[in-house]
KEKE-3310 file (N, C-alpha, C; in steps of 0.2 Angstrom, whole numbers, plus 5000, padded with zeros to 4 digits):
npx = (5428:5425:5423:5433:5427:5424:5436:5438:5448:5454:5451:5440:5438:5428:5428:5420:5417:5419:5408:5397:5398:5395:5382:5376:5378:5389:5399:5413:5415:5405:5410:5422:5416:5409:5420:5426:5416:5417:5429:5428:5430:5429:5418:5419:5415:5418:5409:5410:5411:5398:5393:5398:5392:5378:5364:5351:5348:5352:5348:5339:5333:5342:5354:5352:5350:5363:5371:5367:5374:5387:5399:5398:5409:5412:5417:5428:5436:5450:5452:5450:5461:5471:5469:5472:5486:5491:5488:5497:5509:5510:5510:5499:5483:5469:5458:5455:5458:5452:5442:5447:5458:5452:5446:5457:5463:5453:5454:5467:5465:5457:5455:5469:5475:5472:5462:5458:5445:5445:5443:5453:5467:5480:5480:5476:5487:5497:5494:5494:5504:5512:5505:5492:5483:5479:5466:5461:5445)
npy = (5269:5285:5292:5306:5322:5328:5338:5352:5352:5363:5378:5385:5399:5411:5424:5439:5435:5421:5418:5424:5415:5403:5405:5406:5393:5388:5377:5374:5381:5375:5362:5364:5367:5355:5347:5353:5351:5337:5335:5340:5353:5370:5382:5398:5416:5434:5446:5458:5455:5452:5465:5468:5458:5457:5464:5472:5463:5450:5433:5431:5420:5410:5415:5416:5403:5398:5406:5400:5389:5391:5400:5416:5427:5440:5457:5461:5472:5468:5460:5471:5479:5470:5469:5482:5482:5473:5479:5490:5484:5478:5490:5495:5504:5507:5512:5506:5493:5488:5478:5467:5466:5464:5452:5444:5445:5439:5426:5423:5423:5412:5394:5385:5374:5389:5391:5402:5406:5416:5430:5439:5435:5440:5452:5446:5438:5447:5454:5443:5434:5419:5413:5409:5399:5403:5402:5405:5409)
npz = (5777:5771:5755:5749:5745:5728:5721:5711:5696:5691:5682:5670:5661:5654:5642:5636:5622:5623:5632:5624:5613:5619:5623:5610:5607:5600:5592:5595:5607:5615:5615:5623:5635:5638:5640:5651:5661:5661:5666:5679:5681:5686:5679:5674:5674:5674:5683:5677:5664:5660:5657:5645:5637:5638:5630:5620:5609:5613:5615:5628:5636:5632:5637:5651:5654:5651:5659:5671:5672:5675:5686:5691:5695:5707:5705:5715:5728:5730:5717:5708:5712:5709:5695:5691:5694:5685:5673:5675:5675:5663:5655:5650:5647:5657:5652:5639:5641:5653:5656:5651:5660:5672:5670:5668:5681:5688:5683:5687:5701:5703:5706:5700:5687:5676:5662:5649:5638:5624:5614:5613:5613:5613:5621:5634:5636:5636:5648:5658:5655:5656:5666:5665:5654:5637:5626:5609:5604)
capx = (5431:5421:5427:5433:5423:5428:5440:5439:5455:5456:5446:5439:5436:5425:5428:5414:5416:5417:5401:5393:5398:5392:5375:5374:5379:5395:5402:5420:5415:5401:5415:5426:5412:5408:5427:5427:5412:5419:5435:5426:5433:5425:5418:5417:5416:5418:5403:5411:5410:5391:5392:5399:5388:5370:5362:5344:5346:5354:5343:5339:5333:5348:5359:5351:5352:5371:5374:5365:5378:5393:5400:5399:5414:5411:5423:5430:5442:5456:5452:5451:5468:5476:5469:5476:5493:5492:5488:5503:5515:5510:5511:5492:5479:5463:5452:5454:5459:5450:5438:5452:5462:5448:5445:5464:5464:5449:5457:5473:5463:5453:5459:5472:5477:5466:5462:5454:5443:5445:5444:5459:5473:5486:5479:5477:5494:5501:5492:5495:5510:5511:5502:5486:5483:5474:5464:5457:5439)
capy = (5275:5289:5295:5313:5326:5329:5344:5354:5352:5369:5383:5387:5406:5414:5431:5440:5431:5415:5418:5425:5409:5398:5407:5404:5386:5387:5370:5374:5382:5369:5356:5365:5367:5348:5344:5356:5347:5330:5335:5343:5360:5376:5386:5405:5422:5439:5450:5463:5452:5453:5471:5467:5453:5459:5469:5471:5458:5444:5428:5431:5413:5406:5418:5414:5396:5397:5408:5396:5383:5394:5404:5423:5430:5447:5461:5464:5477:5464:5459:5477:5481:5466:5471:5488:5480:5469:5485:5494:5480:5477:5496:5496:5509:5504:5514:5502:5486:5487:5472:5461:5465:5461:5445:5441:5445:5434:5420:5422:5421:5405:5388:5383:5379:5392:5392:5407:5406:5423:5433:5443:5431:5444:5456:5442:5436:5453:5455:5438:5430:5412:5411:5406:5396:5407:5399:5409:5407)
capz = (5775:5766:5749:5749:5740:5722:5721:5704:5694:5688:5680:5663:5661:5648:5641:5633:5616:5625:5634:5619:5609:5623:5622:5603:5606:5596:5593:5598:5615:5618:5616:5629:5641:5640:5643:5658:5665:5662:5670:5685:5681:5687:5673:5677:5671:5678:5683:5672:5657:5658:5654:5638:5634:5639:5625:5619:5604:5615:5617:5636:5639:5631:5641:5658:5655:5651:5666:5677:5672:5677:5692:5690:5700:5708:5705:5722:5728:5728:5710:5705:5713:5705:5688:5690:5694:5679:5668:5675:5674:5655:5652:5646:5650:5660:5648:5634:5643:5660:5657:5650:5666:5677:5668:5670:5688:5690:5681:5692:5708:5703:5707:5694:5682:5673:5655:5647:5631:5623:5607:5613:5616:5614:5627:5640:5637:5638:5655:5663:5653:5655:5672:5663:5647:5633:5620:5605:5601)
cpx = (5427:5425:5427:5429:5427:5430:5441:5447:5458:5450:5446:5436:5434:5425:5421:5412:5415:5410:5396:5392:5395:5384:5372:5375:5384:5398:5408:5419:5410:5406:5419:5422:5410:5415:5428:5422:5414:5425:5434:5430:5428:5424:5415:5418:5416:5412:5404:5410:5402:5389:5393:5394:5380:5369:5355:5343:5349:5348:5343:5338:5339:5354:5358:5352:5360:5373:5372:5370:5385:5393:5401:5403:5413:5418:5424:5435:5448:5457:5453:5458:5473:5475:5473:5484:5495:5492:5495:5509:5516:5511:5504:5488:5472:5457:5450:5454:5457:5446:5443:5456:5458:5447:5452:5465:5459:5451:5463:5471:5459:5458:5462:5473:5471:5467:5456:5452:5441:5445:5450:5465:5479:5486:5479:5484:5498:5500:5494:5501:5508:5508:5495:5487:5477:5473:5460:5451:5436)
cpy = (5279:5292:5303:5316:5327:5337:5346:5354:5358:5373:5385:5394:5408:5421:5433:5436:5424:5414:5419:5418:5403:5399:5405:5397:5384:5381:5370:5375:5377:5363:5357:5365:5359:5345:5347:5352:5340:5329:5338:5350:5365:5380:5393:5410:5428:5443:5456:5461:5453:5460:5471:5463:5454:5465:5467:5465:5451:5439:5427:5424:5409:5409:5416:5407:5395:5400:5404:5390:5385:5398:5411:5426:5437:5451:5464:5469:5474:5463:5465:5480:5477:5468:5477:5487:5477:5474:5488:5490:5478:5484:5498:5501:5506:5506:5509:5494:5484:5480:5466:5460:5462:5454:5441:5440:5440:5427:5418:5420:5415:5399:5386:5376:5382:5393:5397:5406:5413:5425:5437:5440:5435:5449:5452:5440:5441:5455:5450:5434:5423:5409:5408:5403:5400:5403:5404:5406:5412)
cpz = (5770:5761:5750:5744:5734:5723:5713:5702:5691:5686:5673:5664:5654:5648:5638:5626:5618:5628:5629:5614:5613:5623:5615:5602:5601:5597:5597:5606:5618:5620:5622:5635:5643:5643:5650:5663:5666:5666:5677:5686:5683:5681:5676:5672:5676:5678:5678:5665:5655:5655:5647:5634:5633:5635:5623:5614:5607:5617:5625:5639:5638:5636:5648:5659:5655:5657:5672:5677:5674:5683:5689:5696:5701:5707:5712:5722:5727:5721:5706:5706:5709:5698:5687:5690:5688:5673:5668:5673:5666:5651:5648:5650:5652:5655:5642:5636:5650:5661:5656:5657:5671:5676:5670:5677:5691:5689:5686:5699:5708:5704:5700:5693:5679:5666:5653:5639:5629:5616:5607:5616:5617:5620:5633:5641:5639:5646:5660:5661:5653:5662:5671:5656:5643:5627:5616:5603:5596)
residu = (MET:THR:PRO:SER:PRO:ALA:ILE:PRO:GLY:GLY:THR:LEU:VAL:LEU:ASP:SER:GLU:GLY:LEU:THR:LYS:ALA:VAL:LEU:ARG:ASP:ARG:THR:VAL:THR:GLY:TRP:LEU:ALA:LEU:ALA:ARG:ALA:ASP:ASP:LEU:ARG:VAL:ILE:THR:SER:ALA:ALA:THR:LEU:VAL:GLU:VAL:ILE:HIS:PRO:ARG:ILE:ASN:ARG:PRO:ALA:LEU:GLU:TRP:THR:LEU:SER:ARG:LEU:VAL:ILE:GLU:PRO:VAL:THR:GLU:PRO:ILE:ALA:ARG:HIS:ALA:ALA:THR:LEU:LEU:ALA:ASP:ALA:GLY:LEU:HIS:GLY:HIS:LYS:TYR:ALA:VAL:ASP:ALA:ILE:LEU:GLY:ALA:THR:ALA:LEU:ALA:ALA:PRO:GLY:PRO:ALA:THR:VAL:LEU:THR:SER:ASP:PRO:GLU:ASP:LEU:THR:ALA:LEU:CYS:GLY:SER:ARG:ILE:THR:VAL:ILE:LYS:VAL)
# end
């Protein structure tokens, strides 16, 4: 009998602050990433998050190395529509909360349970409620 392939037990999601801290090798975020790998969790971010993170002063080699170790999920039409629904349900406006809503929709579409490392726990909790675990970094 051949062993079945490993199936990830959930997903760790990085928002812009989580990704930035991963690039900077922040001890707390590095610990979360090590735990995720040890538990065979997928580690993801949204392609929209890259817009917030990439700027002229970021350490590009460190960024590229960090990105090579996670999955960058695309912003598809279903993700965008779900993000718009999250905004409407929370009574929030896309102008201010669009990227958070996209990240929330991405987390909700990922294999669960999903845990999001974020600097905006209140925003993501307002958007997603208890359907994801939100950790402030």
